[in-house]
Each structure stands twice: as C-alpha cells, then as structure tokens.
C-alpha positions in Angstrom: 0.0 0.0 0.0 3.0 2.3 0.4 4.4 1.8 -3.2 2.7 5.0 -4.5 4.4 7.0 -1.7 7.7 5.4 -2.7 7.1 6.3 -6.3 6.0 9.8 -5.5 9.2 10.4 -3.5 11.4 9.4 -6.4 9.4 11.5 -8.8 9.9 14.5 -6.5 13.6 14.1 -6.6 14.1 12.4 -3.2 16.8 9.7 -3.9 15.2 6.9 -1.9 16.4 3.4 -2.6 14.4 0.2 -2.5 16.5 -1.0 0.4 15.6 2.1 2.4 11.9 1.6 1.5 12.1 -2.0 2.7 13.9 -0.9 5.9 11.0 1.5 6.6 8.4 -1.2 6.0 10.3 -3.5 8.4 10.3 -0.8 11.1 6.5 -0.4 10.6 6.0 -4.2 11.0 8.0 -4.1 14.1 5.5 -1.6 15.6 7.8 1.4 15.9 5.0 3.8 14.9 1.5 2.6 15.8 -1.5 4.9 15.8 0.6 8.1 16.0 0.9 10.2 12.9 3.8 12.2 14.3 5.8 9.0 15.0 4.8 7.7 11.6 6.1 10.9 9.9 9.4 10.9 11.8 10.1 7.2 11.3 9.5 7.7 7.5 11.7 10.7 7.3 14.5 9.0 9.3 14.4 5.9 7.1 13.9 7.5 3.7 15.8 10.9 3.8 19.6 10.8 3.8 20.3 14.5 3.1 18.8 17.6 4.7 18.4 19.2 1.3 15.6 16.8 0.5 13.5 17.3 3.7 11.2 19.9 2.2 10.6 17.7 -0.9 9.8 14.8 1.5 7.4 16.9 3.5 5.5 17.9 0.3 5.1 14.3 -0.8 4.2 13.1 2.7 1.6 15.8 3.0 0.1 14.9 -0.3 0.2 11.2 0.4 -0.9 11.0 4.0 -1.8 14.5 5.2 -5.2 14.5 3.7 -6.5 17.9 3.9 -3.1 19.5 4.7 -2.5 19.6 1.0 -5.9 21.2 0.2 -6.4 25.0 0.2 -8.6 26.3 3.1 -11.5 27.2 0.7 -11.6 23.7 -0.6 -11.7 22.3 2.9 -14.7 24.4 3.8 -16.4 23.3 0.6 -15.6 19.6 1.4 -16.9 20.0 4.9 -19.9 21.8 3.7 -19.5 24.5 6.4 -21.3 27.9 5.9 -18.5 30.5 5.5 -20.1 32.6 8.2 -19.4 29.9 10.8 -15.7 30.8 10.7 -15.9 34.5 10.2 -13.5 36.3 12.6 -15.3 38.6 15.0 -13.1 38.1 18.1 -10.1 36.1 19.2 -9.5 34.3 22.5 -6.2 34.4 24.4 -5.7 32.2 27.4 -2.9 32.3 30.0 -0.5 29.3 30.0 -2.2 28.0 33.1 -5.7 28.2 31.6 -4.4 26.4 28.4 -2.8 23.7 30.5 -6.1 23.1 32.3 -7.9 22.2 29.0 -8.4 18.4 28.7 -6.6 16.7 25.8 -8.5 15.1 23.0 -7.4 11.5 23.7 -5.3 11.2 20.5 -5.6 11.9 16.8 -8.2 9.3 16.0 -10.4 10.3 18.9 -10.1 14.0 17.7 -11.2 13.1 14.2 -14.1 11.0 15.4 -15.3 13.8 17.7 -15.1 16.3 14.7 -17.3 14.0 12.6 -19.8 13.9 15.4 -19.8 17.7 15.9 -20.4 18.3 12.2 -23.3 15.9 12.1 -24.9 17.6 15.1 -24.1 21.3 14.7 -26.8 23.5 13.2 -25.5 27.0 13.4 -22.6 29.4 13.9 -20.8 29.4 17.3 -18.4 31.9 18.9 -16.6 31.6 22.2 -17.7 28.1 22.9 -15.9 25.0 24.1 -17.6 22.3 22.0 -18.8 23.3 18.6 -16.9 24.2 15.4 -16.6 27.9 15.7 -14.4 30.9 16.5 -12.7 32.5 19.5 -13.4 29.7 21.9 -11.7 26.8 23.6 -13.2 24.2 21.3 -10.7 22.0 19.6 -12.4 22.8 16.3 -12.5 26.0 14.3 -10.5 29.2 14.0 -9.0 32.1 16.1 -9.5 30.3 19.4 -7.1 28.8 21.9 -6.7 25.1 22.5 -3.4 23.2 22.9 -4.6 20.3 20.8 -7.1 20.7 18.0 -8.0 21.0 14.4 -7.6 24.5 12.8 -10.2 25.0 10.1 -10.4 28.1 7.8 -7.8 30.2 9.5 -5.0 31.9 7.5 -1.8 31.4 9.5 -1.4 30.3 13.0 -1.1 32.2 16.3 0.3 29.1 18.1 2.2 26.1 16.9 0.0 23.7 18.8 -2.7 22.3 16.5 -2.6 18.5 16.1 -3.5 18.9 12.5 -3.7 22.0 10.2 -6.4 22.0 7.6 -5.1 25.0 5.7 -2.8 25.4 2.7 0.8 24.8 3.8 3.6 27.0 2.5 6.9 25.2 2.3 10.3 26.7 2.2 12.8 24.9 0.0 15.9 23.6 1.6 17.8 22.7 -1.5 21.4 22.4 -2.5 21.6 26.0 -3.8 20.4 27.6 -0.6 22.7 29.4 1.8 24.3 27.0 4.3 25.8 27.1 7.8 29.1 26.0 9.2 28.0 22.4 10.0 26.8 21.7 6.5 30.0 23.2 5.1 32.1 20.9 7.3 30.2 17.9 5.9 30.7 19.0 2.4 34.4 19.9 2.8 35.2 16.5 4.4 34.4 14.8 1.1 38.0 15.8 0.3 39.7 13.1 2.2 43.1 11.4 2.2 43.4 9.4 5.4 46.7 9.0 7.3 47.7 7.9 10.8 48.8 10.7 13.1 51.0 9.6 16.0 50.1 12.7 18.1 46.8 11.1 19.1 45.6 7.6 19.6 42.3 5.8 19.2 41.0 2.4 20.4 41.9 -0.5 18.1 38.8 -2.7 18.8 39.8 -5.6 16.5 43.4 -5.6 17.9 42.0 -5.5 21.5 39.8 -8.5 20.8 42.7 -10.5 19.3 45.1 -9.6 22.1 42.5 -10.3 24.8 41.8 -13.8 23.3 45.4 -14.5 23.1 46.5 -13.4 26.5 43.4 -14.4 28.5 42.9 -11.0 30.1 41.8 -7.6 28.8 44.6 -6.3 26.7 43.6 -2.9 25.4 45.3 -2.0 22.1 45.5 1.5 20.5 46.7 2.9 17.3 47.4 6.3 15.9 44.3 8.3 15.1 43.3 8.7 11.5 43.3 12.3 10.2 42.6 13.9 6.9 46.0 14.2 5.3 44.9 16.5 2.5 46.9 19.7 2.4 45.0 22.8 1.6 46.3 26.3 0.8 43.4 28.7 1.2 43.4 32.1 -0.6 40.8 34.5 0.9 39.7 37.6 -0.9 39.1 40.5 1.5 37.8 44.0 1.3 35.7 45.9 -1.2 32.8 43.9 -2.7 33.7 41.0 -0.4 32.4 42.9 2.6 28.9 41.8 1.7 29.9 38.1 2.0 32.1 38.3 5.1 29.7 36.3 7.3 29.5 33.3 4.9 33.2 33.3 4.1 34.0 33.4 7.9 31.7 30.3 8.3 33.5 28.6 5.4 36.9 29.4 7.0 35.7 28.0 10.3 34.5 24.9 8.6 37.8 24.4 6.7 39.8 24.7 9.9 37.7 21.8 11.4 37.8 19.7 8.2 41.5 19.8 7.3 44.4 19.0 9.5 46.9 20.7 7.2 45.5 24.1 6.3 47.4 27.3 5.5 45.6 30.5 4.7 46.6 33.8 3.1 44.7 36.9 2.0 44.6 38.8 -1.3 42.4 41.6 -2.7 40.4 41.0 -5.9 43.0 39.2 -7.9 46.3 37.4 -7.1 49.4 39.5 -7.6 53.0 39.5 -6.5 52.2 39.6 -2.8 49.8 38.1 -0.3 49.5 38.5 3.5 48.4 36.7 6.7 47.4 39.7 8.8 45.0 42.2 7.3 46.1 44.9 9.8 49.7 44.7 8.5 49.0 43.9 4.9 51.4 46.5 3.5 54.2 46.0 6.1 54.3 42.2 6.2 53.5 40.9 2.7 54.6 37.5 1.6 56.0 37.3 -1.9 53.7 35.0 -4.0 56.9 33.4 -5.4 57.7 32.2 -1.9 54.4 30.4 -1.7 55.2 28.7 -5.1 58.5 27.5 -3.7 57.3 26.4 -0.3 54.1 24.6 -1.0 54.5 21.8 -3.5 52.2 20.5 -6.2 50.6 18.0 -3.7 48.8 20.9 -2.0 45.2 21.8 -3.1 44.9 25.5 -3.8 41.4 26.9 -3.0 40.6 30.5 -3.8 37.5 32.2 -2.2 36.3 35.4 -3.7 33.5 37.0 -5.7 35.9 37.5 -8.7 34.0 40.8 -9.3 36.4 43.6 -10.3 37.5 45.7 -13.3 38.7 43.5 -16.2 41.9 45.7 -16.2 42.8 44.2 -12.7 43.1 40.8 -14.4 44.4 41.6 -17.8 46.9 44.5 -17.5 50.1 45.4 -15.7 49.3 48.4 -13.5 45.6 47.5 -13.4 45.4 46.6 -9.7 43.2 49.0 -7.7 45.5 49.7 -4.8 49.1 49.5 -6.0 51.2 49.2 -9.2 51.6 45.7 -10.3 54.4 45.0 -12.7 52.8 41.8 -14.0 49.1 41.3 -14.7 46.8 39.3 -12.3 46.3 36.8 -15.2 50.0 36.1 -15.2 50.1 35.3 -11.5 46.8 33.3 -11.6 48.3 31.1 -14.5 51.4 30.5 -12.5 49.4 29.4 -9.4 47.0 27.2 -11.4 50.0 25.5 -13.2 51.9 25.0 -10.0 48.9 23.6 -8.1 47.1 21.4 -10.7 44.3 20.7 -8.1 42.8 24.1 -7.7 39.3 25.5 -7.1 37.6 28.8 -6.9 34.6 29.2 -4.5 32.4 32.1 -5.4 29.9 33.5 -2.9 28.0 35.2 -5.7 25.0 33.0 -6.9 25.9 31.1 -10.1 22.9 32.6 -11.9 24.6 36.0 -11.8 28.0 35.0 -13.0 27.3 35.6 -16.7 26.6 39.3 -16.0 30.1 40.1 -14.6 32.9 40.1 -17.2 35.7 39.5 -14.7 34.0 36.4 -13.4 33.9 35.0 -16.9 37.6 35.9 -17.4 38.7 34.0 -14.2 36.5 31.0 -15.1 38.2 30.8 -18.4 41.6 30.8 -16.7 40.5 28.2 -14.1 39.2 25.6 -16.6 35.9 23.9 -16.9 34.1 23.2 -13.6 36.7 24.7 -11.3 34.6 27.7 -10.1 31.7 26.6 -7.8 29.2 28.6 -5.8 29.3 28.8 -2.0 26.4 26.4 -1.6 26.0 22.8 -0.4 25.9 21.5 -4.0 28.7 23.8 -5.0 31.0 22.7 -2.2 30.1 19.0 -2.7 31.0 19.3 -6.5 34.1 21.2 -5.8 35.5 18.7 -3.2 34.7 15.8 -5.5 36.7 17.6 -8.2 39.7 18.1 -6.0 39.6 14.5 -4.8 40.1 13.1 -8.2 
C-alpha cells in the first residue's frame, strides 16, 4: 500500500532506494510507529531521507500522500466539509494564559479527535463563537478558528497564532531547503570532508577494537590495544579575498573558514584583494608592512597541495588583464600572469564564489577568471557547489 508513496518520493527528486523503503516497512511491521501520525512521519523521514536538502521535498510528498486535507487549500476544505462561511468569520479572538491552556483536557489522541469532529459536524446546526464544544471561532473548542486550544484542528484560519494544533487543515507553504540555498558551518564541514586522504597521526591515539579482541583472546585477560588516530591528510592552501565587494559576503566566508579549519588537519591561509598579484599577507592589519611574496608560496608549497581561492571575482577587467591594473598598487605583472602560475603549480585548484551562479554571466571579470581556471573549477558557495568542488579536488 506504500508503493505509491515510494514512487512519489522518487518523482519529487528524493533519492530513496528500494533497500531504504524495505527498511522502513520492516520498522513499521516491528511496531515502531503505531496509531501516532507524528511518530509515523518521523520514522518515515529517518528511514527515507539521507540529506537535509531533501527534507522539504519529502514533506511535500508526505503531506500529499498521508496528510489528507493538509495539502488542500482552506477554501476547498470548507467546501468539502460543507460548512457555511459565516461559521468561521472572525469577529473576536481568544487568548488564554498558559495556566488556563494547560487546564484544558486533551483530545485523547488523533483518531479520537477526528471522530469527535465528525460527530460535531453531524450535530451542529449554526454558527458558534466563544464556545468549548462546537466548530466555531474565539473559543476553547478544539475545532475552528481564532480560538485557543493546545490540541485541536484548525479550520479556515489563515496562518497560526500558536504552533499547537494537532492537524492543520489549511494550505501549507513550504520553504525549499535545496542544494543552492545558503548553508551554515555544520553543512560546510560535511561538504568539505568529502575531500579526504586518510593518514595515521602519531600525536593522538584511538581504540583498536579488532586488535583489542585478538590480544585479549590470546592473553586471556583484557589487553587494550590502541593505534594512531586517523586524520585527513589533505593539504590545503586557502586564498581568501578580503575588502571591497567581499564585505557583503564576510559572514558566509567566515563560516567557510571556520568549517575548513575543522575539516582539514593541514591548512594554511593567506589573503589577497580582488586578484592574485606578486604579494599576499596573513594579517590584514599589516598587509602593507608584512606581505609574503607570492613566489615564496610557489617555492614552499608543492604541487601536492590543493589551492582553494575564495572570492567573488568581481572587479575591473583591467585588474586581471593588464600590468598596473590593480586597484590599490602598481603591479608590474598582470593578475592573469600570477593566476596562471598558481594554477599551473597547483594542478588541483578550485575557486569558491559566494555570488550566486545565476549572476556570473553578468560580470565580465567572473567570466575571465572562469576561463583561466578551466571547466568546472569555479563553484558557488552552496552545499551543492562545495560538494561538487570537493569531488573535483579529490580526483
């Protein structure tokens, strides 16, 4: 009976597998979600959704498949229930104190609530306001609109004053959580860790469970074995664009930097402005006094390092193409020259752009840098973008 739900999830772009579907069915047969729609929902989501980007799509399909009237506009609900519109017209609203709300008796569960609603609709003959039983408004009844009940069915009310209804019979507005949405530090860490090259680090140790079992069986007493902890051995040289138009992206880039420090054991970062030239720096407060020659980076960090540039690539085309085109100093060699040297020295390179990919074609300098980088080496600062970029660097 759940095959249509499985098919609807796949049609909606939720990558659920047959194995996951069978796991969910096994959990249902085991009685993990009986007669509780919330438990049923959370069990299905835990079994069938592997990525937070797909939660909203899952919710849409779940509402359409099992939510009944949740997926139907409020006007259609009123028509289906055959309620006169005047019954739910707002003339007053009720507000109870937390103590008064806590004193209201609960419905006895979702099925009992639905059965009581059916009985009320069969018996009710007119509009009610301020009551505790009938379908109406501004009361403590579990049924109707603009009242106050900690557990009820909201009918014909646009929006919600409290997040407490057991079921919402109004049109639901979803907010997409997809791969091109802005992301936080935790999601960035998950995406960055796709770039992995494991190695043992002797500075820390972890329990060797298999070795402990073998040694204990051999010795006849508990013989705990440890081994050096595994760490991500990928070496990353991070170039961060600062100042100017990047000020608008400072929060997201700071989150990215924090995530990178957590994801990579070997991370070095330097700063630049707009385009790479003959000098970079580690301290923005002393950028003119303590610059590091870019040639020194090329000598110190070998080709086994991954070079990741973070910047909006939005500047005058002269800053890339011409000597002397830099906005803050005289550059003897063009930014293009230095970028080519960097990309040739570090074959595994990537540019992360906080500007949305849809806008890239409207900025000439972004197109110029993309051409220098090569196909697929500029990615947006989104979950999908970071995932694709780390996969590219891991080749």
